[in-house]
C-alpha positions in Angstrom: 108.0 97.3 103.8 105.1 96.9 101.4 103.8 93.6 99.7 104.0 93.5 96.0 102.4 90.6 94.0 103.7 89.4 90.8 102.3 87.0 88.2 104.6 84.5 86.3 103.6 84.6 82.6 105.1 81.1 82.1 103.0 79.1 84.8 100.3 81.7 85.9 101.1 81.7 89.6 100.8 84.7 91.7 103.4 85.1 94.5 103.5 88.0 97.2 106.9 89.5 97.8 108.2 92.0 100.7 110.2 94.7 98.9 111.3 98.1 99.4 109.7 100.6 96.6 113.6 101.0 95.5 114.4 97.5 95.2 114.6 96.0 91.7 111.3 93.7 90.1 111.4 90.0 90.8 112.8 88.5 87.3 112.3 84.7 88.9 109.2 82.7 89.6 109.6 80.8 93.0 107.2 78.0 91.8 108.6 77.3 88.3 112.0 79.0 88.4 111.4 80.6 84.9 113.4 83.8 84.8 112.5 86.9 83.1 108.5 86.5 82.8 107.5 88.1 86.2 104.9 90.9 86.2 104.1 93.1 88.7 100.6 93.3 89.3 98.4 96.3 90.8 96.4 95.5 93.3 94.2 97.4 95.9 95.7 97.9 99.6 93.9 98.2 102.8 94.8 99.0 106.4 92.9 99.2 109.8 93.6 101.7 112.1 93.3 100.0 115.8 93.4 101.4 119.1 92.2 104.8 120.4 93.6 108.1 119.1 92.3 107.5 115.9 89.2 109.0 115.5 87.9 112.6 116.2 85.8 111.6 119.4 88.9 110.4 121.0 91.1 113.4 120.6 87.7 115.4 121.9 87.5 113.3 124.9 91.4 113.7 125.7 90.9 117.5 125.2 88.2 117.9 127.6 90.0 115.6 130.4 92.8 117.9 129.9 90.7 120.9 130.4 89.2 119.8 133.5 92.2 118.8 135.2 93.7 122.4 134.4 90.2 123.9 135.9 90.6 121.9 139.2 94.1 122.6 139.7 93.6 126.5 139.1 90.7 126.5 141.4 92.7 124.5 144.1 95.5 127.6 143.6 92.6 130.3 144.7 
């Protein structure tokens, strides 16, 4: 679920909310409880790919290992 930032035009506070993209915009500030003065901000998002399998070199290693295993199995059958 994405995190959206809203700025209250009354008190100037910026708050983050977890929302579905189909949810309605937040209307009430959780700091000053003013209604109808929240503005959704556009901010940069970032993510980080962790673990193996995300890089081209990881896939090449896996392919080579599978080819070597297949070669050794076919040689045993001869």
